[in-house]
Backbone as ProteinMPNN parsed JSONL, in Angstrom:
{"seq_chain_A": "MLGLMMDDQLTITSLMHHAKSIYSDSTIVSITHDHDRFRYTFRECFDRAAQLANAMKKLGVGEGEMLATLAWNDHRHMEVYYAACCAGNICHTINPRLFPEQLTYIINHAEDKWVFVDPMFVPLLESMVDDISNVAGFIVLCDLDTMPETTLPNALCYEGLISAESSEFEWPDLDENTACSLCYTSGTTGNPKGVLYSHRALVLQ", "coords_chain_A": {"N_chain_A": [[-121.364, 38.437, 28.978], [-118.963, 39.69, 26.746], [-115.671, 40.973, 26.735], [-114.387, 43.076, 24.312], [-112.214, 44.585, 23.708], [-109.133, 44.982, 22.072], [-109.36, 42.567, 20.714], [-107.928, 40.21, 19.104], [-106.442, 37.89, 16.815], [-104.006, 35.61, 17.888], [-101.421, 35.023, 16.137], [-98.664, 33.675, 14.202], [-98.405, 35.151, 11.936], [-99.315, 37.674, 12.742], [-97.218, 38.424, 14.397], [-95.186, 38.623, 12.495], [-96.109, 40.761, 10.862], [-96.094, 42.794, 12.784], [-93.352, 42.944, 13.478], [-92.279, 43.653, 10.995], [-93.414, 46.137, 10.689], [-92.536, 47.667, 12.926], [-89.824, 47.082, 13.377], [-88.571, 47.193, 10.946], [-86.178, 48.093, 9.673], [-84.214, 47.118, 11.289], [-81.313, 45.126, 12.003], [-80.574, 41.787, 11.097], [-78.353, 39.253, 11.96], [-76.699, 36.529, 10.639], [-75.148, 33.327, 10.655], [-73.952, 31.128, 8.291], [-73.367, 28.173, 6.246], [-72.254, 29.206, 3.96], [-71.746, 31.87, 4.435], [-69.884, 33.825, 6.574], [-70.712, 35.996, 8.107], [-73.735, 36.961, 7.619], [-75.807, 39.616, 6.778], [-78.902, 41.273, 6.99], [-82.079, 43.032, 6.785], [-85.102, 43.021, 8.835], [-87.242, 43.628, 7.163], [-86.29, 42.741, 4.658], [-86.021, 40.041, 5.235], [-88.716, 39.202, 5.635], [-89.774, 39.875, 3.181], [-88.471, 38.027, 1.581], [-89.512, 35.714, 2.679], [-92.107, 35.942, 1.738], [-91.587, 35.673, -0.988], [-90.802, 32.987, -1.004], [-93.202, 31.799, -0.159], [-94.822, 32.343, -2.371], [-93.452, 30.808, -4.271], [-93.77, 28.197, -3.25], [-96.506, 27.922, -3.462], [-96.78, 27.833, -6.228], [-95.58, 25.402, -6.625], [-97.536, 23.745, -5.898], [-98.216, 23.389, -3.25], [-100.531, 23.143, -0.717], [-102.733, 24.686, 1.772], [-102.237, 23.585, 5.115], [-100.512, 21.515, 4.579], [-97.511, 19.601, 5.184], [-94.301, 20.949, 5.647], [-91.039, 20.181, 5.832], [-88.008, 20.768, 7.712], [-84.586, 20.196, 7.692], [-82.161, 21.331, 9.142], [-79.731, 23.793, 10.297], [-79.975, 26.628, 12.55], [-80.46, 29.418, 10.809], [-80.63, 32.337, 8.619], [-82.07, 31.592, 6.313], [-83.479, 29.381, 7.196], [-85.163, 30.6, 9.052], [-86.723, 32.142, 7.314], [-88.086, 30.116, 5.948], [-89.591, 29.102, 8.056], [-91.347, 31.249, 8.747], [-92.621, 31.635, 6.251], [-93.891, 29.153, 5.825], [-95.567, 28.804, 8.156], [-97.137, 31.172, 8.123], [-98.42, 31.034, 5.702], [-100.237, 29.113, 6.102], [-99.383, 26.54, 6.209], [-97.692, 23.725, 7.784], [-94.827, 23.802, 9.643], [-92.395, 21.514, 9.942], [-89.944, 20.944, 11.987], [-86.985, 19.193, 11.974], [-84.937, 17.245, 14.029], [-81.594, 17.058, 13.532], [-79.87, 15.444, 14.906], [-80.919, 13.023, 15.497], [-81.11, 9.416, 15.034], [-80.614, 7.886, 11.783], [-82.649, 5.989, 11.215], [-84.698, 6.878, 12.852], [-85.138, 9.399, 11.779], [-86.076, 8.735, 9.223], [-88.443, 7.458, 9.963], [-89.956, 9.591, 11.176], [-90.229, 11.469, 9.1], [-91.779, 10.032, 7.307], [-93.985, 9.421, 8.952], [-94.989, 11.944, 9.554], [-95.816, 12.674, 7.087], [-94.481, 14.436, 5.314], [-94.383, 16.936, 2.792], [-92.533, 18.478, 1.305], [-88.996, 18.759, 1.763], [-86.799, 20.885, 3.306], [-83.382, 21.406, 3.269], [-80.167, 21.677, 4.765], [-77.033, 21.98, 3.035], [-75.028, 20.336, 4.193], [-76.398, 18.2, 5.201], [-77.34, 16.811, 3.067], [-76.031, 14.384, 2.089], [-76.834, 12.65, 4.158], [-79.642, 12.508, 3.825], [-79.646, 11.39, 1.279], [-78.816, 8.822, 1.822], [-81.059, 7.799, 2.963], [-83.189, 8.07, 1.283], [-84.486, 6.124, -0.282], [-86.172, 4.902, 1.458], [-88.006, 6.744, 2.125], [-91.249, 7.995, 1.873], [-93.9, 9.726, 0.128], [-92.724, 12.311, -0.065], [-92.41, 15.076, -2.151], [-90.253, 16.478, -3.131], [-86.975, 18.001, -2.657], [-85.491, 20.812, -1.142], [-82.632, 22.593, -1.279], [-80.885, 24.489, 1.008], [-79.266, 26.902, -0.051], [-77.189, 28.964, -2.235], [-76.986, 29.345, -5.854], [-74.329, 28.987, -6.588], [-73.248, 27.339, -4.67], [-74.686, 25.036, -4.724], [-74.942, 21.654, -4.171], [-73.942, 18.667, -5.966], [-76.289, 16.098, -6.294], [-78.09, 13.061, -5.618], [-80.646, 13.144, -4.814], [-84.089, 13.018, -5.52], [-85.82, 15.362, -7.583], [-84.513, 17.735, -6.634], [-84.077, 21.038, -5.593], [-82.6, 24.307, -5.785], [-82.57, 26.617, -3.19], [-82.181, 29.497, -3.353], [-82.309, 29.827, -6.112], [-84.919, 29.031, -6.489], [-86.549, 31.006, -5.272], [-85.804, 33.416, -6.4], [-86.995, 34.739, -8.633], [-89.49, 35.368, -7.771], [-92.347, 37.257, -6.572], [-92.212, 39.725, -3.964], [-94.475, 40.22, -2.645], [-97.23, 38.838, -1.006], [-100.382, 37.4, -0.49], [-101.211, 36.882, 2.527], [-103.052, 34.418, 4.244], [-105.976, 34.848, 6.355], [-105.765, 33.486, 9.372], [-107.079, 31.27, 11.83], [-106.245, 31.46, 15.274], [-105.903, 29.022, 16.482], [-105.093, 27.331, 14.538], [-103.002, 24.755, 13.337], [-99.442, 25.013, 13.205], [-96.811, 24.261, 13.585], [-94.676, 21.462, 13.902], [-93.091, 19.186, 15.983], [-90.909, 16.503, 16.959], [-90.481, 14.219, 19.645], [-87.506, 13.338, 21.508], [-85.31, 10.886, 23.032], [-87.191, 9.107, 24.0], [-89.37, 6.33, 24.817], [-89.583, 3.787, 22.431], [-90.632, 4.793, 19.112], [-90.06, 8.261, 18.087], [-92.356, 10.812, 19.202], [-94.921, 12.774, 17.775], [-95.518, 16.251, 18.232], [-97.853, 18.675, 18.008], [-98.147, 22.076, 17.386], [-100.104, 25.037, 17.856], [-100.736, 28.287, 16.317], [-101.412, 30.128, 18.344], [-100.335, 28.868, 20.616], [-97.569, 29.047, 20.141], [-97.141, 31.818, 19.964], [-97.669, 32.542, 22.581], [-95.607, 31.376, 23.964]], "CA_chain_A": [[-120.856, 39.586, 28.232], [-117.565, 39.533, 26.362], [-114.874, 42.166, 26.504], [-113.906, 43.011, 22.93], [-111.046, 45.438, 23.511], [-107.92, 44.294, 21.608], [-109.736, 41.204, 20.343], [-107.145, 39.914, 17.907], [-105.945, 36.527, 16.74], [-102.583, 35.472, 18.204], [-100.84, 34.191, 15.082], [-97.303, 33.985, 13.755], [-98.558, 36.215, 10.943], [-99.4, 38.956, 13.45], [-95.849, 38.745, 14.823], [-94.446, 39.042, 11.309], [-96.547, 42.107, 10.486], [-95.63, 43.722, 13.821], [-91.902, 43.111, 13.335], [-92.004, 44.387, 9.756], [-93.862, 47.513, 10.882], [-91.797, 48.381, 13.974], [-88.382, 46.819, 13.326], [-88.312, 46.926, 9.536], [-84.792, 48.365, 9.28], [-83.277, 46.504, 12.237], [-80.437, 44.172, 11.32], [-80.453, 40.385, 11.487], [-77.037, 38.7, 11.638], [-76.804, 35.07, 10.547], [-73.96, 32.577, 10.239], [-74.356, 29.968, 7.504], [-72.268, 27.421, 5.643], [-71.649, 29.964, 2.862], [-71.524, 33.253, 4.849], [-69.436, 33.948, 7.958], [-71.598, 36.975, 8.731], [-74.73, 37.44, 6.66], [-76.608, 40.665, 7.405], [-79.985, 41.926, 6.269], [-83.07, 43.619, 7.681], [-86.35, 42.279, 9.002], [-88.035, 43.816, 5.952], [-85.768, 41.834, 3.631], [-86.347, 38.676, 5.661], [-90.122, 38.895, 5.394], [-89.966, 39.92, 1.727], [-88.01, 36.739, 1.051], [-90.503, 34.723, 3.105], [-93.211, 36.062, 0.784], [-91.122, 35.056, -2.232], [-90.87, 31.538, -0.823], [-94.612, 31.411, -0.127], [-95.268, 32.334, -3.766], [-92.831, 29.665, -4.948], [-94.381, 26.956, -2.785], [-97.854, 27.867, -4.036], [-96.615, 27.381, -7.613], [-95.229, 23.983, -6.58], [-98.744, 22.99, -5.578], [-98.372, 23.174, -1.806], [-101.778, 23.714, -0.228], [-102.82, 24.951, 3.211], [-102.293, 22.419, 5.984], [-99.526, 20.497, 4.225], [-96.29, 19.597, 5.985], [-93.027, 21.322, 5.054], [-90.031, 19.802, 6.825], [-86.683, 21.378, 7.642], [-83.46, 19.489, 8.302], [-81.248, 22.461, 8.971], [-79.329, 24.566, 11.46], [-80.693, 27.897, 12.682], [-79.882, 30.55, 10.087], [-81.65, 33.237, 8.073], [-82.947, 30.885, 5.379], [-84.377, 28.551, 8.004], [-86.184, 31.496, 9.598], [-87.632, 32.482, 6.218], [-88.946, 28.946, 5.729], [-90.523, 29.001, 9.184], [-92.402, 32.25, 8.594], [-93.373, 31.376, 5.017], [-94.751, 27.985, 6.022], [-96.595, 29.051, 9.171], [-98.04, 32.265, 7.77], [-99.187, 30.643, 4.519], [-101.206, 28.101, 6.506], [-98.768, 25.213, 6.222], [-97.124, 23.317, 9.066], [-93.376, 23.674, 9.555], [-91.929, 20.367, 10.723], [-88.507, 21.06, 12.218], [-86.444, 17.863, 12.26], [-83.697, 17.241, 14.802], [-80.592, 16.315, 12.752], [-79.063, 14.578, 15.77], [-81.564, 11.719, 15.637], [-80.57, 8.345, 14.197], [-81.258, 7.844, 10.459], [-83.893, 5.224, 11.268], [-85.708, 7.744, 13.458], [-85.438, 10.451, 10.808], [-86.933, 8.124, 8.207], [-89.756, 7.225, 10.569], [-90.748, 10.798, 11.414], [-90.572, 12.075, 7.808], [-92.91, 9.261, 6.782], [-95.128, 9.539, 9.858], [-95.534, 13.3, 9.417], [-96.257, 12.84, 5.701], [-93.897, 15.679, 4.815], [-94.556, 17.137, 1.355], [-91.221, 18.92, 0.831], [-87.988, 18.826, 2.819], [-85.756, 21.899, 3.163], [-82.219, 20.747, 3.859], [-78.838, 22.272, 4.676], [-76.155, 21.17, 2.186], [-74.246, 19.341, 4.923], [-77.243, 17.043, 5.494], [-77.756, 16.16, 1.819], [-75.623, 12.972, 2.072], [-77.662, 11.902, 5.105], [-80.922, 12.229, 3.178], [-79.407, 10.481, 0.157], [-78.719, 7.459, 2.356], [-82.366, 7.406, 3.478], [-84.261, 8.468, 0.373], [-85.241, 4.969, -0.782], [-87.141, 4.498, 2.481], [-88.889, 7.88, 2.392], [-92.415, 8.049, 0.989], [-94.755, 10.923, 0.118], [-92.008, 13.568, -0.287], [-92.426, 15.466, -3.565], [-88.94, 16.967, -3.527], [-86.062, 18.511, -1.635], [-85.011, 22.16, -1.433], [-81.346, 22.742, -0.605], [-80.772, 25.855, 1.512], [-77.988, 27.433, -0.521], [-77.319, 29.706, -3.484], [-76.686, 28.54, -7.037], [-72.891, 28.701, -6.646], [-72.873, 26.306, -3.696], [-75.618, 23.917, -4.837], [-74.174, 20.416, -4.326], [-74.465, 17.589, -6.799], [-77.031, 15.196, -5.418], [-78.971, 12.057, -6.216], [-81.999, 13.336, -4.294], [-85.03, 13.304, -6.61], [-86.465, 16.677, -7.605], [-83.788, 18.625, -5.728], [-84.073, 22.413, -6.07], [-81.785, 25.268, -5.04], [-83.431, 27.584, -2.511], [-82.066, 30.84, -3.921], [-82.832, 29.758, -7.467], [-86.37, 28.86, -6.415], [-87.281, 32.211, -4.871], [-85.216, 34.635, -6.968], [-87.87, 35.431, -9.586], [-90.833, 35.501, -7.2], [-92.751, 38.542, -6.009], [-92.078, 39.874, -2.51], [-95.823, 40.453, -2.123], [-98.023, 37.612, -0.896], [-101.62, 37.613, 0.262], [-101.218, 35.931, 3.631], [-104.432, 34.116, 4.637], [-106.407, 35.12, 7.73], [-105.782, 32.182, 10.029], [-107.513, 31.161, 13.218], [-105.083, 31.285, 16.14], [-105.771, 27.611, 16.854], [-104.601, 26.58, 13.386], [-101.686, 24.134, 13.539], [-98.406, 25.692, 12.42], [-95.471, 23.731, 13.826], [-94.63, 20.068, 14.353], [-91.809, 18.697, 16.494], [-90.962, 15.134, 17.473], [-89.72, 14.022, 20.869], [-86.311, 12.487, 21.49], [-85.101, 10.282, 24.341], [-88.462, 8.527, 24.417], [-89.515, 4.894, 24.59], [-90.134, 3.531, 21.108], [-90.408, 5.827, 18.105], [-90.372, 9.634, 18.498], [-93.776, 11.166, 19.195], [-95.168, 14.088, 17.202], [-96.188, 17.254, 19.06], [-98.348, 19.675, 17.067], [-98.37, 23.364, 18.04], [-100.935, 26.028, 17.171], [-100.202, 29.652, 16.296], [-101.597, 30.715, 19.671], [-99.391, 28.257, 21.555], [-96.221, 29.559, 19.906], [-97.107, 33.237, 20.313], [-97.691, 32.668, 24.041], [-94.43, 30.757, 24.582]], "C_chain_A": [[-119.368, 39.376, 27.956], [-116.896, 40.893, 26.249], [-114.206, 42.079, 25.145], [-112.697, 43.9, 22.663], [-109.833, 44.593, 23.141], [-108.202, 42.822, 21.307], [-109.053, 40.864, 19.026], [-106.65, 38.481, 17.973], [-104.436, 36.501, 17.012], [-101.969, 34.483, 17.213], [-99.403, 34.597, 14.801], [-97.344, 35.115, 12.733], [-98.617, 37.581, 11.615], [-98.031, 39.384, 13.966], [-95.029, 39.265, 13.652], [-94.817, 40.474, 10.917], [-96.058, 43.145, 11.501], [-94.138, 43.996, 13.662], [-91.56, 43.918, 12.091], [-92.387, 45.854, 9.896], [-92.952, 48.296, 11.828], [-90.282, 48.253, 13.811], [-87.887, 46.588, 11.9], [-86.846, 47.069, 9.146], [-83.768, 47.822, 10.268], [-82.54, 45.354, 11.561], [-80.505, 42.788, 11.951], [-79.068, 39.918, 11.069], [-77.129, 37.182, 11.704], [-75.474, 34.484, 10.105], [-74.43, 31.326, 9.518], [-73.125, 29.269, 6.94], [-71.563, 28.223, 4.562], [-71.438, 31.442, 3.189], [-71.077, 33.262, 6.309], [-70.332, 34.906, 8.74], [-72.541, 37.505, 7.66], [-75.629, 38.438, 7.373], [-77.713, 41.131, 6.456], [-81.015, 42.389, 7.273], [-84.285, 42.703, 7.833], [-87.236, 42.429, 7.766], [-87.588, 42.847, 4.867], [-86.089, 40.381, 3.966], [-87.783, 38.321, 5.296], [-90.485, 39.014, 3.92], [-89.574, 38.584, 1.103], [-88.943, 35.604, 1.488], [-91.707, 34.747, 2.166], [-92.829, 35.456, -0.564], [-91.209, 33.532, -2.144], [-92.32, 31.063, -0.819], [-95.19, 31.366, -1.541], [-94.724, 31.126, -4.513], [-93.492, 28.355, -4.539], [-95.806, 26.81, -3.318], [-97.788, 27.363, -5.473], [-96.237, 25.905, -7.679], [-96.412, 23.114, -6.158], [-98.954, 22.702, -4.113], [-99.633, 23.889, -1.328], [-101.755, 23.933, 1.272], [-102.938, 23.644, 3.987], [-101.27, 21.349, 5.668], [-98.227, 20.703, 5.006], [-95.071, 19.978, 5.146], [-91.955, 21.093, 6.108], [-88.741, 20.581, 6.622], [-85.685, 20.477, 8.362], [-82.287, 20.438, 8.172], [-80.864, 23.063, 10.313], [-80.084, 25.891, 11.46], [-79.944, 29.011, 11.955], [-81.002, 31.333, 9.408], [-82.587, 32.531, 7.094], [-83.951, 30.008, 6.134], [-85.5, 29.409, 8.591], [-87.196, 31.89, 8.528], [-88.606, 31.336, 5.937], [-90.008, 28.869, 6.821], [-91.677, 29.987, 9.028], [-93.247, 31.987, 7.359], [-94.358, 30.235, 5.217], [-95.897, 28.296, 6.978], [-97.618, 30.083, 8.71], [-98.865, 31.97, 6.524], [-100.217, 29.565, 4.846], [-100.69, 26.684, 6.417], [-98.28, 24.896, 7.63], [-95.635, 23.095, 8.872], [-92.919, 22.572, 10.513], [-90.412, 20.452, 10.848], [-87.967, 19.718, 12.706], [-85.109, 18.002, 12.98], [-82.638, 16.42, 14.061], [-79.741, 15.366, 13.585], [-79.711, 13.209, 16.01], [-80.899, 10.693, 14.726], [-81.294, 8.328, 12.849], [-82.579, 7.088, 10.457], [-85.03, 6.058, 11.862], [-86.118, 8.86, 12.501], [-86.372, 9.932, 9.718], [-88.347, 7.944, 8.742], [-90.56, 8.514, 10.657], [-91.099, 11.52, 10.112], [-91.777, 11.361, 7.205], [-94.165, 9.444, 7.636], [-95.802, 10.901, 9.72], [-96.136, 13.548, 8.038], [-95.786, 14.176, 5.135], [-94.001, 15.752, 3.297], [-93.237, 17.527, 0.693], [-90.283, 18.967, 2.027], [-86.96, 19.885, 2.446], [-84.532, 21.396, 3.92], [-80.958, 21.585, 3.693], [-77.95, 21.385, 3.812], [-75.417, 20.071, 2.939], [-75.059, 18.088, 5.255], [-77.747, 16.331, 4.237], [-77.306, 14.702, 1.766], [-76.445, 12.098, 3.017], [-79.005, 11.542, 4.473], [-80.762, 11.281, 1.998], [-79.357, 9.034, 0.632], [-80.071, 6.913, 2.802], [-83.46, 7.441, 2.422], [-85.095, 7.297, -0.137], [-86.317, 4.51, 0.197], [-88.131, 5.606, 2.823], [-90.025, 7.892, 1.375], [-93.091, 9.412, 1.1], [-94.042, 12.232, -0.195], [-91.946, 13.874, -1.781], [-91.063, 15.932, -4.044], [-88.186, 17.559, -2.355], [-85.544, 19.879, -2.068], [-83.766, 22.407, -0.596], [-81.142, 24.212, -0.258], [-79.399, 26.435, 1.184], [-78.255, 28.322, -1.726], [-76.848, 28.837, -4.642], [-75.218, 28.133, -7.098], [-72.48, 27.57, -5.721], [-73.832, 25.118, -3.708], [-74.838, 22.629, -5.075], [-74.789, 19.495, -5.377], [-75.14, 16.578, -5.878], [-77.877, 14.221, -6.217], [-80.394, 12.163, -5.672], [-82.945, 13.665, -5.444], [-85.671, 14.682, -6.459], [-85.834, 17.626, -6.586], [-83.688, 20.016, -6.353], [-83.167, 23.266, -5.194], [-82.699, 26.349, -4.466], [-83.388, 28.958, -3.171], [-82.571, 30.88, -5.357], [-84.347, 29.686, -7.492], [-87.088, 30.177, -6.172], [-86.892, 33.455, -5.658], [-86.171, 35.422, -7.861], [-89.258, 35.716, -9.025], [-91.088, 36.904, -6.636], [-92.554, 38.553, -4.494], [-93.406, 40.27, -1.863], [-96.577, 39.124, -2.112], [-99.257, 37.912, -0.065], [-101.727, 36.55, 1.344], [-102.658, 35.665, 4.07], [-104.717, 34.536, 6.08], [-106.622, 33.777, 8.427], [-106.36, 32.283, 11.435], [-106.299, 30.864, 14.086], [-104.88, 29.842, 16.594], [-105.364, 26.72, 15.685], [-103.221, 26.004, 13.696], [-100.65, 24.824, 12.662], [-97.027, 25.066, 12.572], [-95.559, 22.317, 14.388], [-93.216, 19.724, 14.792], [-91.998, 17.262, 16.977], [-90.047, 15.018, 18.68], [-88.456, 13.219, 20.6], [-86.122, 11.924, 22.891], [-86.357, 9.642, 24.89], [-88.457, 7.022, 24.184], [-90.169, 4.661, 23.231], [-89.813, 4.654, 20.145], [-90.702, 7.217, 18.658], [-91.856, 9.933, 18.335], [-93.948, 12.586, 18.657], [-95.939, 14.989, 18.149], [-96.554, 18.422, 18.145], [-98.724, 20.953, 17.818], [-99.282, 24.245, 17.193], [-100.214, 27.372, 17.13], [-100.271, 30.256, 17.696], [-100.573, 30.172, 20.659], [-97.993, 28.836, 21.383], [-96.11, 31.039, 20.253], [-97.009, 33.415, 21.825], [-96.479, 32.042, 24.718], [-93.478, 31.821, 25.091]], "O_chain_A": [[-118.616, 38.94, 28.828], [-117.48, 41.846, 25.733], [-113.522, 41.096, 24.858], [-112.207, 43.969, 21.535], [-109.533, 43.605, 23.811], [-107.389, 41.948, 21.606], [-109.558, 41.201, 17.955], [-106.463, 37.926, 19.056], [-103.683, 37.282, 16.43], [-101.995, 33.271, 17.425], [-98.979, 35.708, 15.116], [-96.431, 35.938, 12.669], [-98.035, 38.543, 11.114], [-97.715, 40.574, 13.974], [-94.271, 40.225, 13.791], [-93.939, 41.3, 10.668], [-95.656, 44.245, 11.122], [-93.708, 45.149, 13.706], [-90.665, 44.764, 12.117], [-91.758, 46.721, 9.29], [-92.633, 49.455, 11.565], [-89.543, 49.202, 14.074], [-86.908, 45.876, 11.679], [-86.326, 46.261, 8.376], [-82.569, 48.046, 10.096], [-83.071, 44.696, 10.667], [-80.494, 42.64, 13.173], [-78.65, 40.163, 9.938], [-77.582, 36.619, 12.701], [-74.765, 35.068, 9.286], [-75.214, 30.549, 10.063], [-71.994, 29.715, 7.134], [-70.396, 27.963, 4.267], [-70.999, 32.201, 2.325], [-71.792, 32.772, 7.184], [-70.667, 34.651, 9.897], [-72.181, 38.394, 6.888], [-76.156, 38.147, 8.446], [-77.476, 41.353, 5.269], [-80.858, 42.173, 8.475], [-84.472, 41.752, 7.074], [-87.904, 41.479, 7.361], [-88.42, 42.204, 4.226], [-86.392, 39.587, 3.076], [-88.039, 37.266, 4.715], [-91.399, 38.336, 3.451], [-90.257, 38.077, 0.213], [-89.138, 34.641, 0.746], [-92.263, 33.7, 1.836], [-93.648, 34.801, -1.208], [-91.636, 32.87, -3.09], [-92.633, 30.032, -1.414], [-95.956, 30.462, -1.874], [-95.438, 30.494, -5.292], [-93.747, 27.498, -5.385], [-96.257, 25.698, -3.594], [-98.626, 26.567, -5.897], [-96.532, 25.229, -8.664], [-96.295, 21.891, -6.073], [-99.781, 21.861, -3.759], [-99.778, 25.097, -1.514], [-100.871, 23.432, 1.967], [-103.641, 22.721, 3.575], [-101.158, 20.369, 6.404], [-97.895, 21.812, 5.425], [-94.834, 19.413, 4.078], [-91.962, 21.737, 7.157], [-88.419, 20.999, 5.51], [-85.915, 20.053, 9.494], [-81.515, 20.365, 7.217], [-81.55, 22.883, 11.32], [-80.752, 26.233, 10.485], [-78.914, 29.488, 12.433], [-82.18, 31.031, 9.596], [-83.778, 32.841, 7.051], [-85.118, 29.91, 5.756], [-86.656, 28.987, 8.62], [-88.394, 31.965, 8.803], [-89.796, 31.56, 5.718], [-91.178, 28.604, 6.545], [-92.842, 29.613, 9.159], [-94.471, 32.105, 7.416], [-95.521, 30.335, 4.826], [-97.062, 28.077, 6.649], [-98.822, 29.892, 8.883], [-99.905, 32.594, 6.313], [-100.982, 29.15, 3.976], [-101.458, 25.729, 6.535], [-98.436, 25.7, 8.549], [-95.226, 22.292, 8.033], [-93.046, 22.694, 11.731], [-89.683, 20.079, 9.928], [-88.425, 19.178, 13.713], [-84.255, 18.79, 12.575], [-82.771, 15.199, 13.968], [-78.975, 14.574, 13.037], [-79.117, 12.341, 16.65], [-80.211, 11.05, 13.769], [-82.462, 8.711, 12.773], [-83.525, 7.491, 9.78], [-86.178, 5.957, 11.429], [-87.291, 9.224, 12.421], [-87.334, 10.6, 9.338], [-89.325, 8.242, 8.057], [-91.724, 8.541, 10.258], [-92.166, 12.128, 10.024], [-92.681, 11.996, 6.661], [-95.267, 9.601, 7.111], [-97.028, 11.004, 9.762], [-96.877, 14.511, 7.841], [-96.562, 14.94, 4.561], [-93.747, 14.771, 2.598], [-92.867, 16.979, -0.346], [-90.712, 19.185, 3.16], [-86.323, 19.797, 1.396], [-84.636, 21.004, 5.082], [-80.705, 22.136, 2.622], [-78.089, 20.162, 3.843], [-75.2, 18.989, 2.395], [-74.49, 17.039, 5.556], [-78.494, 15.358, 4.333], [-78.117, 13.839, 1.429], [-76.721, 10.938, 2.711], [-79.454, 10.401, 4.574], [-81.64, 10.457, 1.74], [-79.802, 8.127, -0.072], [-80.221, 5.707, 2.999], [-84.544, 6.902, 2.638], [-86.288, 7.457, -0.396], [-87.259, 3.816, -0.186], [-88.986, 5.442, 3.693], [-89.793, 7.809, 0.169], [-92.869, 10.151, 2.059], [-94.709, 13.198, -0.566], [-91.495, 13.051, -2.577], [-90.742, 15.804, -5.226], [-88.678, 17.613, -1.228], [-85.198, 20.075, -3.233], [-83.825, 22.431, 0.633], [-81.219, 25.078, -1.13], [-78.497, 26.457, 2.022], [-79.389, 28.431, -2.191], [-76.368, 27.722, -4.434], [-74.893, 27.058, -7.601], [-71.469, 26.909, -5.961], [-73.797, 24.284, -2.803], [-74.137, 22.517, -6.081], [-75.991, 19.539, -5.639], [-74.618, 16.247, -4.814], [-78.316, 14.51, -7.33], [-81.255, 11.359, -6.029], [-82.623, 14.52, -6.27], [-86.017, 15.107, -5.357], [-86.532, 18.241, -5.78], [-83.266, 20.159, -7.5], [-82.989, 22.985, -4.009], [-83.51, 26.928, -5.189], [-84.429, 29.521, -3.509], [-83.192, 31.859, -5.772], [-84.987, 30.214, -8.401], [-88.118, 30.446, -6.789], [-87.596, 34.462, -5.587], [-86.153, 36.652, -7.844], [-90.112, 36.251, -9.732], [-90.159, 37.627, -6.277], [-92.708, 37.53, -3.827], [-93.454, 40.613, -0.682], [-96.559, 38.381, -3.093], [-99.177, 38.603, 0.95], [-102.259, 35.463, 1.118], [-103.419, 36.616, 4.251], [-103.814, 34.574, 6.916], [-107.548, 33.034, 8.101], [-106.147, 33.272, 12.137], [-105.419, 30.102, 13.684], [-103.792, 29.483, 17.043], [-105.299, 25.498, 15.824], [-102.37, 26.695, 14.256], [-100.933, 25.179, 11.518], [-96.15, 25.326, 11.748], [-96.402, 22.018, 15.234], [-92.258, 19.946, 14.052], [-93.098, 16.858, 17.355], [-88.982, 15.633, 18.734], [-88.351, 12.512, 19.597], [-86.715, 12.431, 23.843], [-86.575, 9.63, 26.102], [-87.626, 6.507, 23.435], [-91.192, 5.271, 22.918], [-88.84, 5.385, 20.333], [-91.496, 7.357, 19.588], [-92.524, 9.388, 17.457], [-93.208, 13.493, 19.039], [-96.894, 14.555, 18.793], [-95.679, 19.077, 17.578], [-99.514, 20.922, 18.762], [-99.234, 24.202, 15.963], [-99.212, 27.574, 17.816], [-99.293, 30.831, 18.176], [-100.007, 30.928, 21.448], [-97.303, 29.09, 22.37], [-95.087, 31.47, 20.784], [-96.341, 34.334, 22.301], [-96.332, 32.163, 25.935], [-92.427, 31.496, 25.644]]}, "name": "protein", "num_of_chains": 1, "seq": "MLGLMMDDQLTITSLMHHAKSIYSDSTIVSITHDHDRFRYTFRECFDRAAQLANAMKKLGVGEGEMLATLAWNDHRHMEVYYAACCAGNICHTINPRLFPEQLTYIINHAEDKWVFVDPMFVPLLESMVDDISNVAGFIVLCDLDTMPETTLPNALCYEGLISAESSEFEWPDLDENTACSLCYTSGTTGNPKGVLYSHRALVLQ"}
């Protein structure tokens, strides 16, 4: 016999819906390269995550595909994380402190489809891009005024990408064991090793 009380899937999506319902007007404070103190609400954060999910769908990103981030922890990075995980993609957070050779290896090994990058790491990716395969393009985490000139192929501005998109998105019903996050080890023998997390694993952390 199974107990069915509170039988719910433990997903990142459930956390997002809970936060938007209970803490909708609570303030998030973020420090970025272009804002000393950026403030907005959880509602605005998740609305923008939905805008990004719509944009990525238009770019042809399907469920289960890898979306990498080479970025510091700020509000845009959080939006990418929720958009990717809740849309059924896998958010591959890359450690910018690794050596370029290691970064090239893990981007290729993970078969990342798109790479979200802080402006300060654009030169680093430019130095590696000839050795990177499978990546369809790069999305620079900035607004149009601070978009750097770059030789990265198919480079898009984050704010320009999401600005015209709807803040409504039909988030898929995901099984809690669906993969949602990928990290690679550091300080290991040989190449970094990929560690794949499920929604359930992250909710229970």
